[in-house]
C-alpha positions as CSV (number, residue, x, y, z in Angstrom):
1,M,0.1,0.0,-0.1
2,R,3.0,2.3,0.8
3,T,4.7,1.5,-2.2
4,G,1.7,2.3,-4.5
5,I,1.3,5.6,-2.6
6,S,4.9,6.4,-2.9
7,K,4.8,5.9,-6.6
8,I,1.5,7.7,-7.2
9,L,3.3,10.8,-5.1
10,A,6.4,10.8,-7.3
11,A,4.7,10.7,-10.5
12,V,2.5,13.7,-9.0
13,V,5.8,15.7,-8.2
14,V,7.2,14.6,-11.9
15,V,4.6,16.2,-13.7
16,L,4.5,19.0,-11.5
17,A,8.3,19.6,-12.3
18,Q,7.3,19.1,-16.4
19,C,4.9,21.5,-16.5
20,A,7.0,24.3,-14.5
21,V,9.7,23.6,-17.4
22,A,7.1,23.6,-20.1
23,M,6.1,27.1,-18.7
24,G,9.8,28.4,-19.0
25,E,10.3,28.7,-15.1
26,P,12.5,26.5,-13.3
27,N,11.2,25.0,-9.9
28,N,12.3,24.6,-6.4
29,V,10.4,20.9,-6.6
30,V,13.2,18.4,-5.2
31,L,12.7,15.2,-7.2
32,P,13.3,12.1,-5.8
33,V,16.9,10.5,-6.7
34,T,15.5,7.8,-7.9
35,F,14.4,7.8,-11.5
36,E,13.5,5.2,-14.4
37,P,16.4,4.4,-16.5
38,N,13.8,4.2,-19.5
39,Q,13.4,7.8,-19.5
40,F,16.9,8.5,-20.5
41,L,16.1,6.7,-23.9
42,T,15.4,10.0,-25.9
43,L,16.6,13.2,-26.1
44,K,13.5,15.0,-24.7
45,G,13.8,12.7,-21.5
46,Y,17.4,14.1,-21.4
47,T,16.5,17.5,-21.5
48,S,13.3,17.6,-19.3
49,Y,15.3,15.9,-16.4
50,A,18.1,18.5,-16.6
51,E,16.1,21.1,-16.5
52,A,14.3,20.0,-13.8
53,H,17.3,19.0,-11.8
54,N,20.5,20.8,-12.9
55,A,22.0,22.4,-9.9
56,G,23.4,25.4,-11.7
57,L,20.5,26.3,-13.6
58,K,18.8,26.3,-10.0
59,S,21.2,28.5,-8.6
60,S,20.9,30.9,-11.7
61,Y,17.3,30.9,-11.3
62,Q,17.6,32.1,-7.6
63,Q,20.4,34.7,-8.6
64,W,17.4,36.1,-11.1
65,V,14.6,35.9,-8.0
66,A,17.2,38.0,-5.9
67,A,17.8,40.5,-8.6
68,T,13.9,41.1,-9.1
69,E,13.5,41.5,-5.5
70,G,15.6,44.5,-5.9
71,V,13.2,46.4,-7.7
72,V,11.0,46.6,-5.0
73,Q,13.7,47.7,-2.5
74,A,14.9,50.5,-5.1
75,K,11.4,52.0,-5.3
76,S,10.9,52.3,-1.8
77,L,11.3,55.3,0.4
78,P,13.3,55.7,3.3
79,D,11.9,54.6,6.6
80,P,10.6,57.3,8.3
81,Q,12.1,58.3,11.6
82,L,10.3,58.7,14.8
83,T,11.8,61.0,17.7
84,Y,10.8,61.2,21.1
85,G,11.6,63.6,23.8
86,Y,10.7,64.0,27.5
87,Y,11.8,66.5,30.0
88,A,13.1,64.3,33.2
89,Q,13.8,67.7,35.2
90,E,11.6,70.6,35.7
91,S,12.7,73.7,34.1
92,D,10.8,77.1,33.2
93,A,9.9,75.4,29.6
94,R,6.4,74.5,29.0
95,E,7.1,71.6,27.0
96,K,6.6,68.2,29.3
97,Q,7.4,65.9,26.1
98,M,7.6,65.8,22.3
99,V,6.9,63.4,19.6
100,S,8.1,63.8,15.8
101,V,7.9,61.8,12.5
102,M,10.2,63.0,9.6
103,Q,9.7,61.5,6.0
104,I,12.4,61.8,3.6
105,F,11.9,62.3,-0.1
106,P,14.5,61.7,-2.4
107,W,14.8,64.6,-5.1
108,F,12.5,64.3,-7.8
109,G,13.7,61.6,-10.6
110,K,16.2,59.6,-8.1
111,I,13.8,56.8,-7.2
112,D,12.4,56.7,-10.8
113,A,16.2,56.4,-11.7
114,R,16.9,53.9,-9.2
115,T,13.9,51.8,-9.9
116,E,14.7,51.9,-13.6
117,A,18.5,50.4,-13.0
118,A,16.9,47.9,-10.7
119,A,14.6,46.7,-13.0
120,K,17.2,46.4,-15.9
121,N,19.6,44.2,-13.7
122,A,16.7,41.9,-12.8
123,D,16.1,41.7,-16.7
124,A,19.7,41.2,-17.3
125,A,19.8,38.3,-14.6
126,K,17.1,36.8,-16.5
127,Q,19.1,36.7,-19.9
128,K,21.9,35.4,-17.6
129,Y,19.4,32.9,-16.5
130,Q,18.3,32.0,-19.9
131,A,22.2,31.9,-21.0
132,V,22.9,29.2,-18.3
133,R,19.9,27.2,-19.8
134,L,20.6,27.3,-23.5
135,L,24.3,26.5,-22.1
136,L,22.8,23.7,-20.2
137,L,20.9,22.1,-23.3
138,N,23.7,22.5,-25.2
139,E,25.5,20.2,-23.1
140,V,23.1,18.0,-22.6
141,K,22.6,17.5,-26.4
142,S,26.3,17.4,-27.3
143,G,26.6,14.7,-24.5
144,F,23.7,12.6,-25.7
145,Y,24.9,13.1,-29.3
146,E,28.1,11.5,-28.1
147,Y,26.5,8.7,-26.5
148,S,24.2,8.0,-29.3
149,Y,27.3,7.7,-31.5
150,L,29.2,5.6,-28.9
151,A,26.3,3.1,-29.2
152,R,26.1,3.3,-33.1
153,A,30.0,2.7,-33.5
154,T,30.0,0.0,-30.8
155,G,27.3,-1.9,-33.1
156,I,29.2,-1.4,-36.0
157,A,32.3,-2.7,-34.3
158,G,30.5,-5.8,-33.0
159,T,29.1,-6.4,-36.7
160,N,32.7,-6.1,-38.1
161,L,34.3,-8.7,-35.2
162,D,31.5,-10.8,-36.3
163,L,32.4,-10.6,-40.0
164,L,36.0,-11.2,-39.6
165,K,35.2,-14.2,-37.4
166,R,33.2,-15.4,-40.7
167,F,36.3,-14.5,-42.6
168,E,38.5,-16.3,-40.5
169,E,36.3,-19.6,-41.2
170,I,36.5,-18.8,-44.6
171,T,40.4,-19.1,-44.6
172,K,40.4,-22.0,-42.3
173,T,37.9,-23.8,-44.9
174,K,40.2,-23.0,-48.0
175,Y,43.7,-23.8,-45.8
176,I,42.2,-27.4,-45.1
177,A,41.1,-27.7,-48.5
178,A,44.6,-27.0,-49.6
179,G,42.9,-23.9,-51.6
180,G,44.5,-21.2,-49.3
181,G,47.8,-20.3,-47.6
182,H,48.1,-20.8,-43.9
183,P,49.1,-17.0,-43.8
184,D,45.7,-16.0,-44.7
185,V,44.5,-17.5,-41.5
186,I,47.0,-15.8,-39.3
187,R,46.2,-12.5,-40.9
188,A,42.4,-13.1,-40.2
189,Q,43.1,-13.7,-36.8
190,V,45.4,-10.7,-36.5
191,E,42.6,-8.7,-37.9
192,T,40.3,-10.7,-35.4
193,A,42.2,-9.3,-32.5
194,R,42.5,-5.9,-33.6
195,M,38.7,-5.5,-34.1
196,E,38.3,-6.9,-30.7
197,D,40.7,-4.6,-29.3
198,V,38.8,-1.4,-31.2
199,L,35.1,-2.9,-29.6
200,R,36.9,-2.9,-26.0
201,G,38.1,0.8,-26.5
202,L,34.7,2.1,-27.9
203,E,33.2,0.0,-24.4
204,Q,35.7,1.8,-22.1
205,M,34.6,5.2,-23.5
206,R,31.3,4.3,-22.0
207,E,31.5,5.2,-18.7
208,P,33.2,8.9,-19.1
209,T,30.6,9.3,-21.5
210,V,28.0,8.6,-19.1
211,S,29.8,10.4,-16.4
212,R,29.4,13.5,-18.4
213,L,25.9,13.2,-18.8
214,R,25.3,12.7,-14.9
215,A,27.1,15.8,-14.3
216,A,24.7,17.9,-16.5
217,L,21.6,15.5,-15.1
218,N,22.7,15.7,-11.3
219,L,22.5,12.0,-11.1
220,P,24.4,10.0,-8.5
221,A,27.8,8.5,-9.4
222,E,26.1,5.0,-9.5
223,A,23.7,5.6,-11.9
224,N,23.7,3.8,-15.0
225,L,22.2,5.2,-18.2
226,P,20.9,2.7,-21.1
227,W,21.6,3.3,-24.9
228,P,19.8,6.0,-26.1
229,E,17.2,5.0,-29.1
230,Q,18.2,5.9,-32.4
231,E,16.4,8.9,-33.7
232,D,16.4,9.8,-37.5
233,F,16.4,13.3,-38.7
234,E,16.2,15.6,-41.4
235,L,19.2,17.7,-43.0
236,A,18.7,20.9,-42.6
237,P,20.8,23.7,-44.4
238,L,20.6,27.0,-42.4
239,D,20.6,30.7,-43.9
240,Y,23.8,32.6,-42.4
241,E,22.1,35.7,-42.8
242,L,18.8,34.6,-40.8
243,L,21.2,33.0,-38.4
244,V,22.9,36.2,-37.7
245,N,19.9,38.1,-37.6
246,L,18.6,36.0,-34.7
247,L,21.7,35.7,-33.0
248,R,21.7,39.6,-32.7
249,Q,18.3,39.7,-31.5
250,K,18.0,36.6,-29.2
251,N,21.4,35.7,-27.9
252,P,20.8,35.9,-24.3
253,E,24.5,37.1,-23.6
254,L,24.2,39.9,-25.9
255,A,20.6,40.8,-24.5
256,G,21.7,40.7,-21.1
257,L,24.7,43.1,-22.1
258,N,22.0,45.2,-23.7
259,F,20.0,45.5,-20.2
260,E,22.8,46.3,-17.9
261,A,23.5,49.2,-20.6
262,M,20.3,50.1,-19.9
263,A,20.7,49.9,-15.9
264,A,24.7,51.7,-16.5
265,K,22.7,54.6,-18.3
266,S,20.0,55.1,-15.5
267,K,22.8,54.9,-13.0
268,V,24.7,57.9,-14.6
269,N,21.3,59.9,-14.4
270,L,20.8,58.8,-10.7
271,A,24.3,60.4,-10.2
272,E,23.8,63.6,-11.8
273,K,20.8,63.9,-9.5
274,S,23.1,63.1,-6.6
275,F,23.9,67.1,-6.7
276,Y,20.2,67.8,-5.4
277,P,19.1,67.8,-2.0
278,D,16.8,65.2,-0.6
279,V,13.9,66.7,1.1
280,G,12.4,66.1,4.8
281,V,8.7,66.6,5.6
282,G,7.5,65.9,8.8
283,L,5.3,66.7,12.1
284,Q,6.3,67.3,15.8
285,F,3.8,67.4,18.5
286,E,4.6,68.9,21.8
287,Q,2.8,68.2,25.3
288,M,2.8,71.3,27.3
289,R,2.6,72.1,31.1
290,R,1.4,74.9,33.5
291,P,4.6,76.2,35.1
292,G,5.1,75.3,38.7
293,G,2.2,72.6,38.3
294,N,1.8,68.7,36.8
295,T,-1.5,69.2,35.4
296,Q,-1.5,69.2,31.5
297,D,-3.1,71.8,29.5
298,S,-3.9,70.2,26.7
299,G,-5.5,73.1,24.9
300,K,-2.1,74.2,24.6
301,D,-0.5,71.4,23.2
302,A,1.6,72.5,20.1
303,V,2.0,70.7,16.3
304,L,4.9,71.9,14.7
305,L,5.4,71.2,10.7
306,L,8.9,69.8,9.9
307,F,10.9,70.6,6.8
308,S,14.4,69.3,5.9
309,L,17.0,69.4,3.5
310,N,20.5,67.8,3.1
311,V,23.1,69.9,1.8
312,P,25.1,68.2,-0.9
313,L,28.1,70.0,0.0
314,W,31.3,67.8,-0.8
315,Q,30.8,68.3,-4.7
316,D,34.1,66.0,-5.3
317,N,32.3,63.0,-3.7
318,Y,29.1,63.3,-6.4
319,R,31.2,63.9,-9.1
320,G,33.5,61.1,-8.3
321,E,30.0,59.2,-8.4
322,Q,29.1,60.5,-11.9
323,R,32.4,59.6,-13.6
324,Q,32.4,56.3,-12.0
325,A,28.9,55.6,-13.4
326,A,29.9,57.0,-16.8
327,A,32.7,54.8,-16.9
328,E,31.1,51.6,-15.7
329,A,28.3,52.4,-18.8
330,T,31.1,52.6,-21.5
331,S,33.1,49.6,-20.3
332,I,29.8,47.5,-20.5
333,E,29.2,49.5,-24.5
334,Q,32.6,48.1,-25.0
335,Q,32.0,45.0,-23.5
336,K,28.8,44.6,-26.1
337,V,30.9,45.4,-29.1
338,E,33.8,42.5,-27.9
339,T,31.0,39.9,-27.0
340,E,29.1,40.3,-30.4
341,N,32.1,40.1,-32.3
342,N,33.4,37.0,-30.6
343,I,30.0,35.4,-30.8
344,L,29.6,36.2,-34.5
345,A,33.1,35.0,-35.4
346,K,32.0,31.6,-33.1
347,A,28.9,31.4,-35.2
348,A,30.8,31.8,-38.3
349,Q,33.2,28.6,-37.7
350,V,30.5,26.5,-36.3
351,Y,28.3,27.5,-39.4
352,Y,30.8,26.0,-41.4
353,E,31.4,23.0,-39.5
354,Y,27.6,22.3,-39.5
355,N,27.5,22.8,-43.4
356,D,30.9,20.6,-43.7
357,S,28.9,17.7,-41.5
358,I,25.9,17.8,-44.0
359,R,28.4,17.3,-47.0
360,K,30.1,14.6,-45.7
361,I,26.6,12.9,-44.8
362,R,25.2,13.1,-48.1
363,L,29.0,11.9,-49.3
364,Y,29.0,8.7,-47.3
365,R,25.1,8.1,-47.1
366,D,24.8,8.2,-50.9
367,K,28.1,7.7,-52.4
368,L,30.5,6.0,-50.3
369,L,29.0,3.3,-48.4
370,P,26.9,1.7,-51.2
371,K,30.2,1.3,-52.9
372,A,32.3,0.1,-50.2
373,E,29.2,-2.5,-49.1
374,E,29.4,-3.3,-53.1
375,L,33.3,-4.0,-53.1
376,L,32.9,-6.1,-49.8
377,L,30.3,-8.2,-51.3
378,A,32.3,-8.6,-54.8
379,S,35.4,-9.0,-52.7
380,E,34.5,-11.9,-51.1
381,T,33.0,-13.7,-53.8
382,A,36.4,-13.1,-55.5
383,Y,38.3,-14.6,-52.4
384,R,36.1,-17.6,-52.2
385,G,36.5,-17.9,-56.1
386,G,40.5,-17.3,-55.9
387,T,40.9,-14.6,-57.9
388,I,42.2,-12.2,-55.4
389,D,44.4,-12.6,-52.0
390,F,43.2,-12.5,-48.6
391,L,44.8,-8.8,-48.3
392,S,42.3,-7.3,-50.8
393,L,39.5,-8.8,-48.9
394,I,40.6,-7.4,-45.5
395,D,41.2,-3.9,-47.4
396,A,37.8,-3.8,-48.4
397,Q,36.4,-4.6,-44.6
398,R,38.7,-1.9,-43.4
399,T,37.4,0.8,-46.1
400,L,33.7,-0.3,-45.1
401,L,34.5,0.1,-41.8
402,D,36.0,3.5,-41.9
403,Y,33.2,4.6,-44.2
404,R,30.6,3.5,-41.5
405,L,32.2,5.0,-38.5
406,S,32.8,8.3,-40.1
407,Y,29.3,8.4,-41.3
408,Q,28.0,8.2,-37.9
409,R,30.8,10.5,-36.8
410,A,29.5,12.8,-39.2
411,L,25.7,12.4,-38.1
412,A,26.6,13.3,-34.6
413,D,28.8,16.2,-35.2
414,N,25.8,17.4,-37.4
415,R,23.7,17.5,-34.5
416,Q,26.0,18.7,-31.9
417,K,27.2,21.8,-34.3
418,L,23.1,22.1,-34.5
419,A,23.1,22.7,-31.0
420,E,25.5,24.9,-30.4
421,L,24.3,27.0,-33.0
422,E,20.9,26.9,-31.0
423,M,22.9,27.8,-28.1
424,L,24.2,30.9,-29.9
425,A,21.0,31.9,-31.5
426,G,19.0,31.5,-28.7
427,T,16.2,29.4,-30.3
428,E,15.8,26.0,-31.9
429,L,16.8,25.9,-35.6
430,G,15.9,23.6,-38.4
431,S,13.9,20.5,-38.5
432,K,14.6,18.0,-35.7
């Protein structure tokens, strides 16, 4: 009974987390450490889990929340000051006790400038959160496609190992029938041993590849991930000008710097207003007494209107504040230019690598792989017929193996480069 209730509660928590991710907002729900390995068969399962559990993304979200709370603080007035005085010793003065309250009002425009700066800083924090989120998604996608490549490469190596074992049996048969030379048997055994080593190397790569994914998913070190399902996708050439426009409009790093620049301008405006005084308005109530007596005369109680100004006397301090704000604004503007240049240069390189992977995919899929498979089939038939030597057969097998692995590498590279372009552009691109 308890087990059934636990499963229901766990399912409800997972659904709530997925709803929060779909709304674009992270959540503070702590999901159970236990998980279903089958949920990590597809890329969507990986990304959904990462967005709900990654510690770095949650930290960035809390920084955004903290920056948002700063807006409320910036628009608030200073706390009013309450003063109380009591005459502990008799004197000729008529006051017995007094109470005053004073509210300070910043000079016109100071609160607006301060609030604007805080609001833009909060917007910048939101963009930083989005940048962390996109970086996480890129890391998860890159790790997923690397893991998918490893799965396919391991399968290809296993298939080639079986093929070489079959070749070894063919050489033994020919050797027994005196139709083949003993060196062919040795060559087949050497190739089989080499392929076994390749397969072991691929299998040993599984743990570091899974470890990379576990870190992004915030999974325990003992968690095992199954081989991902093989997903088909369409090749989608991208328009470079469109990519650049998207990058300039939606890249969260650039957007964050834009908001920081706006905040800096508001701080410059605020610094300029530091030369103006803050105004205080208040009331003071004085309770009167009769001279020589203790009986209060409430009819003569006094109420004073209070007015105060701070005197911005030390102008050098305010000028320094103004120069500091202006320097920070200039620094952010230059940082924007530098960041945009670097991102555009990075996008150009990744864009080339993405298109190059498409070229390779089409080359291997449409030309090289069909020819290599045809060559291997023809070479095996010819070797059985004794018209070519065993080295020619092995060479055809190696060629097909290399082409198959290169094709799978190009597929993984294509998806990884697309994920990197999506991170830079701040949005999804192409067909999935």
